[in-house]
C-alpha positions as CSV (number, residue, x, y, z in Angstrom):
1,X,-86.7,151.3,102.8
2,X,-87.3,153.3,105.9
3,X,-85.8,156.7,106.3
4,X,-83.2,157.0,108.9
5,X,-83.6,159.6,111.6
6,X,-81.2,161.5,113.8
7,X,-81.6,163.3,117.1
8,X,-80.8,167.0,117.1
9,X,-81.0,169.7,119.6
10,X,-82.4,173.0,118.4
11,X,-83.1,176.3,120.1
12,X,-86.2,178.4,119.3
13,X,-88.4,181.0,121.1
14,X,-90.4,179.3,123.8
15,X,-93.8,180.8,122.5
16,X,-93.2,179.3,119.0
17,X,-92.2,175.9,120.6
18,X,-95.3,175.8,122.8
19,X,-97.6,176.8,119.9
20,X,-96.0,174.0,117.7
21,X,-96.3,171.5,120.5
22,X,-100.0,172.4,121.0
23,X,-100.7,171.9,117.3
24,X,-98.5,168.8,116.7
25,X,-101.3,166.4,117.6
26,X,-100.7,162.7,117.9
27,X,-97.7,162.6,115.6
28,X,-95.7,164.7,118.1
29,X,-93.5,167.8,118.0
30,X,-90.6,166.1,116.2
31,X,-92.9,165.2,113.2
32,X,-94.5,168.6,113.2
33,X,-91.1,170.4,113.2
34,X,-89.7,168.0,110.5
35,X,-92.7,168.7,108.3
36,X,-92.2,172.5,108.7
37,X,-88.5,172.2,107.9
38,X,-89.3,170.1,104.8
39,X,-91.8,172.7,103.6
40,X,-89.1,175.4,104.1
41,X,-86.6,173.4,102.1
42,X,-89.2,173.1,99.3
43,X,-89.7,176.9,99.3
44,X,-86.0,177.5,99.3
45,X,-85.6,175.1,96.3
46,X,-88.4,176.9,94.4
47,X,-86.9,180.3,95.1
48,X,-83.6,179.0,93.7
49,X,-85.4,177.8,90.5
50,X,-87.1,181.2,90.2
51,X,-83.8,183.0,90.5
52,X,-82.2,180.9,87.8
53,X,-85.2,181.3,85.5
54,X,-85.4,185.1,86.1
55,X,-81.6,185.4,85.5
56,X,-82.1,183.7,82.1
57,X,-85.4,185.1,81.0
58,X,-86.0,188.2,83.1
59,X,-88.4,188.8,85.9
60,X,-92.1,187.9,85.5
61,X,-94.2,191.0,85.4
62,X,-97.3,191.7,87.6
63,X,-99.4,191.6,84.5
64,X,-98.1,188.2,83.5
65,X,-98.8,186.9,87.0
66,X,-102.4,188.3,87.0
67,X,-103.1,186.8,83.5
68,X,-102.0,183.4,84.8
69,X,-104.2,183.8,87.9
70,X,-107.1,184.7,85.7
71,X,-106.5,181.6,83.6
72,X,-106.4,179.4,86.7
73,X,-109.6,181.0,88.1
74,X,-111.4,180.5,84.8
75,X,-110.2,176.8,84.6
76,X,-111.5,176.3,88.2
77,X,-114.9,177.8,87.3
78,X,-115.2,175.6,84.3
79,X,-114.2,172.5,86.3
80,X,-116.9,173.4,88.8
81,X,-119.5,173.7,86.1
82,X,-118.4,170.3,84.6
83,X,-115.8,171.6,82.2
84,X,-118.1,171.8,79.2
85,X,-117.0,175.2,78.1
86,X,-113.9,175.3,75.8
87,X,-111.5,178.2,76.1
C-alpha cells in the first residue's frame, strides 16, 4: 500500500531552504524535507521515552553513560578483530 501525500506550504529562512535544495539531490526538496521532519519526529519520540524512563527510574548518570560507551567501544574492537575475545 502506497503512502498518501499531501501538499503543504511552509515558511523557513531562505538560506536554510537554499542549502536544503542544494543537498536534496535527485529525490528533490520535498523528499529531503520529509526525511528531515521524520528524523525530528523520531528524536522527539525518543526524548519522550527518556523522560518517562527518567521519571520512573531517575536520570542516567554521566558515569553510567561512559560505562556503556566503553562497553560499546570494546564490543566494536572485538568485532573488528573477529570477535574471538570473550568479555
